[in-house]
KOLVEX-598610 format. One record per residue: residue number from 1; z, x, y of N, C-alpha, C in turn. Coordinates in steps of 0.1 Angstrom, whole numbers. Layout:
nr,n.zz,n.xx,n.yy,ca.zz,ca.xx,ca.yy,c.zz,c.xx,c.yy
NUM,Z,X,Y,Z,X,Y,Z,X,Y .
...
This chain:
nr,n.zz,n.xx,n.yy,ca.zz,ca.xx,ca.yy,c.zz,c.xx,c.yy
1,75,31,201,59,32,203,54,45,201 .
2,48,50,189,43,60,189,32,66,195 .
3,33,78,199,23,85,208,11,90,202 .
4,11,90,189,0,95,181,-8,87,176 .
5,-22,94,174,-33,85,169,-41,96,160 .
6,-49,89,151,-57,98,143,-69,96,150 .
7,-81,105,152,-92,104,155,-100,116,151 .
8,-111,114,140,-120,120,134,-112,131,124 .
9,-99,128,118,-93,133,112,-84,144,116 .
10,-80,144,132,-75,150,139,-63,145,146 .
11,-46,147,149,-40,140,153,-41,142,169 .
12,-42,131,176,-43,132,190,-26,126,194 .
13,-26,135,206,-14,130,211,-12,126,229 .
14,-4,117,229,-7,112,244,2,120,252 .
15,-2,127,262,9,136,271,13,126,282 .
16,23,135,289,32,125,299,43,118,294 .
17,47,119,282,57,112,273,67,119,275 .
18,77,114,276,92,124,274,92,126,260 .
19,98,141,254,100,143,245,108,132,235 .
20,119,128,243,131,120,232,125,107,232 .
21,112,105,235,107,90,234,96,88,224 .
22,93,100,219,81,104,209,88,99,194 .
23,78,89,192,82,81,177,74,85,165 .
24,78,101,161,72,108,152,73,100,140 .
25,64,101,131,63,95,113,65,104,107 .
26,54,117,109,51,125,100,56,141,105 .
27,52,149,93,55,161,101,42,171,109 .
28,35,161,107,21,167,111,21,163,124 .
29,26,150,125,27,147,143,36,155,150 .
30,45,160,145,57,165,151,51,184,156 .
31,41,186,143,38,203,145,26,200,159 .
32,20,190,155,8,185,167,17,186,179 .
33,28,181,180,32,178,194,39,189,201 .
34,45,197,191,50,211,196,40,220,198 .
35,29,220,188,18,231,195,12,230,206 .
36,11,213,210,4,213,225,15,215,236 .
37,26,212,232,38,218,244,37,232,245 .
38,37,238,234,36,254,233,22,259,242 .
39,13,252,239,-1,256,248,0,254,261 .
40,10,246,267,11,241,282,18,254,287 .
41,28,258,279,35,269,286,26,284,286 .
42,19,284,275,9,296,273,1,293,290 .
43,-3,283,291,-15,284,299,-8,287,317 .
44,6,282,317,12,288,327,18,300,331 .
45,21,307,317,24,320,318,13,329,319 .
46,-1,323,312,-13,333,316,-19,333,328 .
47,-17,322,335,-22,322,350,-12,333,357 .
48,1,330,355,9,338,363,7,353,359 .
49,8,356,344,7,368,343,-8,376,343 .
50,-19,368,344,-32,372,348,-30,379,363 .
51,-26,368,371,-26,373,388,-15,386,388 .
52,-3,385,379,6,399,380,-2,411,374 .
53,-12,408,365,-17,420,360,-28,425,370 .
54,-36,416,377,-42,419,385,-35,428,398 .
55,-22,425,399,-17,433,411,-13,445,407 .
56,-5,446,395,-3,456,388,-13,466,387 .
57,-24,464,388,-37,469,386,-37,484,399 .
58,-34,481,409,-34,487,420,-23,498,421 .
59,-11,498,410,0,505,409,-3,514,400 .
60,-7,508,385,-7,518,376,-24,521,370 .
61,-30,515,378,-46,519,374,-48,507,364 .
62,-62,509,361,-68,499,351,-63,503,339 .
63,-57,492,330,-53,496,316,-61,485,307 .
64,-62,487,298,-71,479,287,-62,465,286 .
65,-45,469,287,-40,453,283,-43,446,293 .
66,-46,450,305,-50,440,318,-61,430,314 .
67,-70,438,308,-83,430,301,-79,421,289 .
68,-70,424,280,-64,415,270,-57,401,277 .
69,-48,403,287,-39,394,295,-50,383,300 .
70,-62,389,308,-72,380,313,-80,375,305 .
71,-83,379,294,-91,373,282,-83,363,275 .
72,-71,364,271,-60,353,269,-60,344,276 .
73,-60,346,290,-57,337,301,-69,328,299 .
74,-85,331,295,-94,326,296,-93,316,283 .
75,-90,324,271,-92,317,260,-82,305,259 .
76,-69,306,266,-60,296,267,-64,283,276 .
77,-69,289,285,-74,279,292,-87,268,287 .
78,-96,275,284,-104,267,272,-96,260,264 .
79,-90,265,254,-83,258,243,-73,246,252 .
80,-70,248,262,-60,234,267,-71,224,271 .
81,-81,227,276,-90,216,285,-98,212,274 .
82,-100,219,261,-109,213,251,-104,202,245 .
83,-110,191,240,-105,179,234,-100,181,223 .
84,-86,177,219,-79,180,206,-89,176,193 .
85,-98,168,193,-103,166,182,-117,175,178 .
86,-120,187,191,-128,197,190,-122,208,181 .
87,-109,211,183,-102,222,178,-92,217,170 .
88,-92,221,155,-80,213,147,-65,220,152 .
89,-56,214,147,-44,218,147,-42,230,140 .
90,-45,232,125,-42,245,121,-50,259,130 .
91,-60,258,135,-65,266,144,-56,270,155 .
92,-53,259,162,-44,260,173,-32,266,170 .
93,-29,263,159,-12,270,155,-16,287,154 .
94,-27,290,147,-31,304,146,-30,310,157 .
95,-37,304,165,-39,310,180,-24,312,188 .
96,-16,302,186,-3,299,193,6,312,187 .
97,7,316,176,10,328,169,5,341,174 .
98,-8,341,172,-16,353,171,-14,358,187 .
99,-16,346,197,-15,354,211,-1,362,216 .
100,10,357,217,21,365,218,21,376,207 .
101,17,376,195,19,390,188,8,401,195 .
102,-3,396,200,-12,405,206,-7,410,218 .
103,-2,399,227,1,407,241,15,414,239 .
104,24,411,226,34,419,225,32,431,221 .
105,23,435,210,19,448,205,12,457,215 .
106,4,451,225,-4,457,231,4,459,243 .
107,16,452,245,24,456,257,33,471,253 .
108,38,469,238,42,480,235,33,495,233 .
109,24,492,232,15,503,233,12,510,244 .
110,11,500,253,7,506,270,21,511,276 .
111,33,500,278,41,506,285,57,508,274 .
112,54,508,261,62,514,253,76,504,254 .
113,87,508,258,99,499,257,102,492,272 .
114,95,500,281,95,496,296,88,483,298 .
115,81,480,292,73,465,291,81,454,284 .
116,74,442,283,80,430,276,75,428,263 .
117,70,438,257,64,436,244,71,431,235 .
118,84,436,233,92,429,222,97,418,227 .
119,98,414,237,101,398,237,89,390,235 .
120,77,396,233,67,384,231,65,385,216 .
121,69,399,208,69,397,194,79,385,191 .
122,94,387,195,100,378,193,96,364,195 .
123,89,360,205,80,348,205,70,343,195 .
124,63,355,189,52,353,181,63,349,168 .
125,71,355,164,81,355,153,88,340,155 .
126,92,334,165,99,321,166,88,310,164 .
127,75,317,169,67,303,166,62,303,151 .
128,56,313,146,55,317,134,64,309,123 .
129,78,312,126,88,304,117,88,289,118 .
130,82,284,126,82,268,129,70,268,116 .
131,61,269,123,46,267,115,42,274,102 .
132,46,282,100,40,293,87,52,290,74 .
133,43,290,63,52,291,51,60,304,45 .
134,70,303,38,79,315,38,71,325,37 .
135,63,327,26,54,338,22,48,345,32 .
136,39,334,42,30,340,53,41,345,63 .
137,52,339,64,59,343,75,65,355,74 .
138,69,361,59,75,372,59,65,381,61 .
139,51,380,52,42,391,56,38,393,70 .
140,37,383,79,35,383,91,45,391,100 .
141,57,389,97,74,396,102,70,413,100 .
142,66,415,86,66,426,82,55,437,89 .
143,43,428,92,32,434,99,36,437,113 .
144,41,428,122,48,431,132,58,441,135 .
145,68,444,123,78,453,125,69,467,123 .
146,60,467,111,56,480,107,46,488,119 .
147,42,475,128,33,479,139,42,485,150 .
148,53,476,153,64,483,162,67,496,161 .
149,71,499,148,75,512,143,64,524,147 .
150,53,517,143,44,528,143,39,534,158 .
151,39,521,170,39,524,181,49,535,186 .
152,62,530,182,76,539,188,74,552,182 .
153,67,554,170,67,571,162,57,577,171 .
154,47,570,176,39,575,187,41,581,198 .
155,52,573,202,55,578,216,65,586,213 .
156,73,589,203,84,599,200,76,612,197 .
157,63,611,189,58,622,185,46,628,200 .
158,45,620,213,46,620,222,29,621,222 .
159,23,612,210,11,609,210,5,598,218 .
160,13,592,225,12,583,234,21,586,245 .
161,14,584,258,22,586,268,22,575,279 .
162,34,570,288,31,558,295,21,562,306 .
163,15,552,313,6,552,323,11,554,336 .
164,27,551,339,31,553,349,45,563,346 .
165,52,564,358,63,571,356,75,560,356 .
166,81,561,343,90,551,341,103,549,348 .
167,108,558,353,119,562,362,115,550,374 .
168,104,553,379,101,549,391,95,532,388 .
169,89,532,379,83,518,376,95,507,371 .
170,107,511,366,117,503,364,123,497,379 .
171,122,504,389,127,497,398,114,488,408 .
172,107,488,402,97,477,411,98,461,403 .
173,94,451,414,93,441,410,83,437,402 .
174,72,446,403,60,444,391,63,448,378 .
175,75,456,376,78,463,364,85,454,358 .
176,97,447,366,103,434,360,99,420,358 .
177,88,417,367,82,405,365,79,401,350 .
178,73,410,343,71,406,327,79,404,323 .
179,93,410,324,104,404,315,108,392,321 .
180,109,388,334,112,377,340,103,364,331 .
181,92,366,332,82,353,326,87,355,311 .
182,86,365,304,89,367,293,104,359,287 .
183,112,361,294,127,355,294,124,337,293 .
184,118,336,306,115,320,307,108,315,295 .
185,96,322,291,86,317,281,94,312,266 .
186,103,326,259,110,328,252,120,314,249 .
187,128,312,260,138,303,262,131,288,261 .
188,120,287,266,113,272,267,108,269,255 .
189,100,281,247,96,277,232,106,275,225 .
190,118,284,224,128,282,215,133,267,218 .
191,136,266,228,143,250,233,136,243,230 .
192,123,240,229,113,229,229,110,228,215 .
193,110,240,203,108,237,190,122,232,187 .
194,132,237,188,145,237,180,147,220,185 .
195,144,215,197,150,204,203,138,192,193 .
196,127,196,195,117,189,185,119,186,174 .
197,122,196,167,125,194,150,137,187,152 .
198,150,190,157,161,185,159,156,168,162 .
199,151,163,171,148,149,172,140,143,163 .
200,129,152,156,123,143,146,129,143,132 .
201,137,152,130,148,151,116,154,136,120 .
202,160,138,131,169,124,134,162,112,133 .
203,148,113,140,143,100,140,135,97,125 .
204,132,110,114,127,107,101,141,105,92 .
205,154,106,94,163,104,89,167,88,90 .
206,166,84,103,168,73,106,157,64,100 .
207,146,66,101,136,57,95,140,55,81 .
208,141,71,73,144,70,61,155,58,56 .
209,167,62,64,181,49,60,174,36,63 .
210,168,34,73,163,22,76,156,15,62 .
211,146,23,60,135,19,46,146,20,34 .
212,157,26,30,162,26,22,170,11,22 .
213,177,9,34,185,-1,34,175,-15,30 .
214,164,-14,37,152,-24,33,151,-27,21 .
215,150,-15,12,147,-17,-2,159,-20,-7 .
216,168,-15,-6,181,-21,-10,183,-36,-12 .
217,181,-41,-1,185,-55,3,174,-65,-3 .
218,158,-58,-4,152,-65,-13,152,-68,-29 .
219,160,-54,-32,166,-54,-47,176,-63,-49 .
220,183,-65,-41,195,-75,-43,197,-91,-36 .
221,185,-94,-32,183,-108,-26,169,-114,-32 .
222,173,-126,-32,161,-136,-34,147,-134,-23 .
223,137,-133,-24,127,-132,-17,126,-145,-8 .
224,126,-156,-15,124,-168,-10,136,-172,-1 .
225,147,-172,-4,156,-181,3,168,-171,10 .
226,165,-157,5,172,-148,13,188,-147,8 .
227,191,-153,-1,202,-153,-7,204,-143,-17 .
228,217,-138,-19,218,-126,-32,210,-134,-42 .
229,206,-123,-51,201,-125,-63,212,-126,-75 .
230,208,-126,-90,220,-127,-100,227,-112,-99 .
231,220,-102,-97,224,-84,-96,234,-86,-87 .
232,234,-92,-76,245,-89,-65,254,-100,-67 .
233,250,-111,-73,261,-120,-76,270,-117,-86 .
234,264,-109,-97,273,-104,-109,285,-92,-102 .
235,278,-83,-93,292,-76,-84,297,-84,-77 .
236,295,-92,-69,306,-104,-62,314,-109,-72 .
237,311,-114,-79,321,-122,-92,328,-112,-98 .
238,324,-101,-100,333,-91,-105,344,-84,-96 .
239,341,-85,-83,351,-79,-74,361,-90,-72 .
240,355,-104,-71,363,-118,-68,374,-118,-79 .
241,370,-115,-93,377,-116,-107,387,-104,-103 .
242,384,-91,-98,394,-81,-101,405,-87,-90 .
243,400,-92,-78,409,-93,-69,419,-105,-72 .
244,415,-114,-78,424,-126,-81,432,-118,-92 .
245,428,-107,-100,438,-103,-112,448,-96,-103 .
246,445,-89,-94,451,-82,-85,464,-87,-76 .
247,460,-102,-71,469,-107,-62,471,-118,-65 .
248,469,-123,-78,475,-136,-86,471,-147,-80 .
249,457,-148,-79,450,-159,-72,439,-166,-83 .
250,430,-173,-77,421,-175,-89,404,-175,-83 .
251,396,-170,-91,381,-172,-86,375,-181,-93 .
252,364,-188,-87,355,-199,-95,343,-196,-93 .
253,334,-200,-105,324,-198,-105,313,-212,-107 .
254,307,-216,-98,299,-227,-95,288,-226,-102 .
255,281,-234,-110,268,-234,-118,262,-244,-110 .
256,248,-243,-101,246,-254,-94,231,-255,-97 .
257,224,-270,-103,208,-273,-105,209,-284,-98 .
258,198,-284,-91,194,-294,-84,187,-308,-91 .
259,190,-318,-86,183,-331,-94,173,-337,-85 .
260,164,-340,-94,149,-346,-87,147,-334,-81 .
261,146,-323,-81,134,-312,-75,123,-310,-80 .
262,124,-314,-94,109,-314,-101,99,-323,-94 .
263,104,-334,-93,97,-346,-88,91,-344,-73 .
264,98,-338,-65,93,-331,-53,80,-324,-56 .
265,85,-312,-61,76,-301,-65,63,-306,-67 .
266,66,-315,-80,52,-319,-87,45,-330,-78 .
267,49,-339,-66,43,-345,-59,41,-343,-48 .
268,47,-331,-39,44,-327,-28,40,-314,-26 .
269,39,-307,-39,33,-292,-40,44,-281,-41 .
270,41,-271,-43,52,-259,-45,56,-256,-29 .
271,48,-257,-20,50,-253,-7,62,-260,-2 .
272,59,-275,-4,70,-282,1,84,-279,-7 .
273,82,-278,-21,93,-271,-27,98,-261,-23 .
274,93,-252,-17,97,-238,-14,107,-242,-1 .
275,102,-253,8,110,-253,17,121,-261,16 .
276,122,-271,4,134,-275,1,145,-267,-4 .
277,139,-256,-14,149,-247,-18,155,-237,-6 .
278,146,-235,3,151,-228,15,163,-235,25 .
279,159,-248,24,171,-255,30,185,-256,25 .
280,181,-259,11,195,-261,3,201,-250,2 .
281,196,-237,2,203,-223,4,206,-221,19 .
282,202,-229,28,210,-227,42,225,-235,41 .
283,221,-247,34,235,-259,33,243,-255,24 .
284,241,-246,13,249,-240,4,261,-229,14 .
285,253,-220,22,259,-210,30,269,-215,40 .
286,262,-227,45,270,-232,55,283,-241,50 .
287,284,-243,39,294,-249,32,306,-243,25 .
288,303,-230,27,313,-219,21,320,-212,35 .
289,330,-206,27,337,-194,36,329,-179,36 .
290,330,-174,47,325,-160,47,328,-150,33 .
291,339,-153,30,343,-142,21,338,-152,2 .
292,330,-161,5,323,-170,-8,310,-162,-7 .
293,303,-165,-18,287,-158,-20,280,-171,-28 .
294,268,-173,-21,260,-182,-26,246,-175,-32 .
295,243,-176,-45,230,-168,-47,222,-177,-56 .
296,210,-172,-54,199,-180,-63,195,-174,-75 .
297,197,-184,-87,195,-176,-100,181,-177,-103 .
298,176,-187,-99,161,-186,-103,157,-202,-101 .
299,144,-206,-100,140,-220,-99,148,-226,-91 .
300,155,-239,-98,164,-245,-86,177,-243,-91 .
301,180,-232,-99,196,-230,-101,202,-221,-89 .
302,212,-226,-88,221,-216,-77,234,-213,-83 .
303,240,-203,-78,256,-199,-82,264,-195,-70 .
304,276,-203,-71,283,-199,-60,298,-190,-65 .
305,302,-182,-60,313,-175,-64,323,-177,-54 .
306,334,-182,-57,345,-186,-43,357,-178,-48 .
307,359,-170,-38,369,-159,-39,383,-159,-34 .
308,394,-157,-40,406,-159,-38,411,-173,-33 .
309,409,-184,-45,412,-198,-42,426,-199,-48 .
310,433,-212,-43,448,-210,-52,448,-220,-61 .
311,441,-230,-63,440,-238,-74,427,-242,-81 .
312,428,-250,-89,414,-253,-93,409,-267,-87 .
313,419,-273,-78,414,-285,-70,406,-279,-57 .
314,410,-265,-52,399,-259,-42,385,-259,-46 .
315,382,-257,-60,368,-255,-63,365,-270,-66 .
316,371,-283,-69,366,-293,-67,363,-298,-52 .
317,371,-296,-45,369,-298,-33,356,-290,-28 .
318,354,-280,-28,342,-272,-25,331,-278,-31 .
319,330,-284,-43,319,-285,-51,312,-300,-46 .
320,327,-309,-42,320,-323,-35,315,-320,-23 .
321,320,-309,-15,316,-308,-6,300,-301,-8 .
322,300,-294,-12,282,-291,-14,273,-302,-18 .
323,279,-310,-26,269,-323,-32,269,-331,-20 .
324,277,-332,-12,278,-342,0,266,-334,12 .
325,266,-321,13,257,-314,23,242,-314,18 .
326,242,-312,3,228,-308,1,219,-322,-2 .
327,228,-332,-1,224,-345,-6,218,-352,5 .
328,220,-347,18,216,-350,33,203,-352,31 .
329,194,-362,34,180,-361,37,173,-345,42 .
330,162,-341,36,155,-331,37,142,-335,43 .
331,137,-329,56,126,-333,60,115,-325,55 .
332,102,-329,49,90,-321,43,79,-330,47 .
333,74,-321,56,63,-323,62,61,-339,67 .
334,75,-339,76,76,-356,83,80,-368,76 .
335,85,-362,60,88,-374,52,104,-368,47 .
336,112,-379,48,125,-372,44,128,-377,30 .
337,132,-364,21,135,-365,5,151,-362,3 .
338,152,-368,-7,167,-366,-13,168,-360,-26 .
339,176,-348,-28,178,-343,-41,195,-345,-45 .
340,199,-345,-56,211,-344,-59,213,-332,-66 .
341,226,-326,-69,227,-317,-73,240,-318,-83 .
342,237,-312,-95,247,-311,-107,254,-299,-107 .
343,269,-298,-107,276,-286,-105,288,-286,-118 .
344,285,-272,-124,296,-270,-134,304,-260,-128 .
345,318,-258,-132,329,-247,-124,337,-242,-136 .
346,336,-229,-134,344,-220,-144,354,-215,-138 .
347,368,-212,-141,375,-207,-132,383,-192,-138 .
348,381,-183,-133,390,-173,-137,405,-167,-131 .
349,415,-168,-140,416,-165,-152,417,-176,-164 .
350,419,-189,-160,424,-200,-162,414,-203,-176 .
351,403,-203,-174,392,-207,-182,388,-195,-192 .
352,386,-183,-189,385,-171,-195,387,-158,-187 .
353,391,-149,-194,393,-136,-185,385,-127,-190 .
354,371,-131,-193,359,-124,-195,351,-129,-185 .
355,348,-117,-179,336,-120,-161,324,-127,-172 .
356,321,-120,-180,308,-121,-185,307,-137,-190 .
357,318,-143,-193,318,-157,-197,316,-171,-188 .
358,322,-165,-174,320,-173,-166,309,-182,-167 .
359,298,-174,-163,281,-182,-164,279,-192,-172 .
360,283,-188,-186,282,-195,-198,290,-208,-195 .
361,300,-207,-194,311,-218,-195,308,-224,-182 .
362,303,-223,-171,299,-231,-158,286,-237,-163 .
363,276,-231,-169,264,-237,-173,268,-249,-184 .
364,274,-247,-192,280,-256,-200,284,-272,-195 .
365,296,-267,-183,299,-276,-177,289,-286,-169 .
366,281,-279,-167,268,-282,-158,260,-293,-164 .
367,257,-289,-174,251,-298,-185,255,-312,-189 .
368,271,-311,-191,273,-319,-193,275,-332,-180 .
369,275,-328,-167,273,-337,-158,257,-342,-156 .
370,248,-334,-160,235,-340,-164,235,-347,-175 .
371,243,-348,-183,242,-359,-196,251,-372,-192 .
372,261,-370,-182,267,-381,-178,261,-390,-166 .
373,248,-386,-161,242,-392,-150,240,-385,-139 .
374,244,-373,-139,240,-360,-126,246,-364,-114 .
375,245,-357,-106,252,-355,-89,267,-357,-90 .
376,269,-349,-95,286,-347,-96,288,-333,-102 .
377,302,-330,-103,308,-318,-109,316,-320,-119 .
378,317,-310,-129,327,-311,-138,334,-297,-141 .
379,346,-293,-144,353,-284,-146,351,-278,-157 .
380,351,-266,-165,349,-262,-181,360,-262,-187 .
381,371,-268,-182,381,-271,-190,382,-283,-198 .
382,370,-291,-197,368,-304,-205,372,-318,-198 .
383,376,-315,-186,380,-328,-179,364,-334,-177 .
384,367,-348,-177,355,-358,-172,349,-354,-160 .
385,335,-357,-164,327,-353,-148,332,-361,-140 .
386,333,-357,-125,333,-365,-113,318,-367,-110 .
387,314,-376,-108,300,-383,-100,302,-387,-88 .
388,292,-383,-81,294,-387,-63,282,-399,-63 .
389,286,-408,-58,279,-421,-57,264,-416,-47 .
390,254,-423,-52,243,-417,-44,244,-422,-28 .
391,249,-431,-25,251,-432,-8,260,-423,-3 .
392,270,-416,-8,280,-405,-6,271,-393,-3 .
393,258,-391,-14,252,-379,-13,243,-377,1 .
């Protein structure tokens, strides 16, 4: 069940759902979910960081950095509690990238490498790597790097100085607290984004494979009966003949045409005719082994591939069985109807070694059954058709 919906052109996500249960359908949903998770992490950190900055004020004196921290905390609170439809995802993404960059650079400017500025710059680059295009990401990273180098050179040239004694500041809990917070934030954001994208890729890949399988099945099967179509049947027939050649057995093709189906279709309608075809398909499959294949050629014509039979008599036995099964009454709208079956049989390699000729030979044998009175079967070898009495069908 997906946790996303579209509202006023914006992606809205339901919160309180475990990350692994989110059923993402698009990259936009993935980004929307991740950015909102990042916002939550930011809000927690902003509240803690704002309180820490307020306390550090008594030790370091007022610093512009603290005003930035408090301002960011206020912006994040407003952003977090605002309706998702009010502020678009692209705006939220830019805020999520810009805030750690601002915190990082201002931290470097104020406390040099004694602060946690570099950690926040890494957070900014990590978030940017997920959401920005390559050119924008490279430009953003270069700006951060150039600014960091500039701040470092200002300290080296003693143009900037620390507002506190670094040697004593490093021994304070307040000095280490930003580092602790930054480490947690960096791990939380990196883990969330990597896991989120990993999970999203797995879901999208699974969906793609499922859709591919559906398309492949639809391309190879008859939409009405669910039986393989001629394309798939050709493959199965070729494989059966190859196996027969290799194992010195036989393969047979049965060309099946329904007798009396047109009358049912004309008198009772196409819907009733479709129900008959579906039932015939079910009965054909029920009368075959798992290694055999029943396929619908089109209209009221079917094909059956018998794989690995030992004699021509085996094909006769299967044909007689199918005539009996299909000839049983079929319920159509509360009325029982009967149809017959004419079957032509061609055997590989006895009748031909050309796989492409099997359909033609079986079709010719089937028409011989039709001319002889229908509801029977005949081998392509030229033997007389074998009719099945109506009371047996």
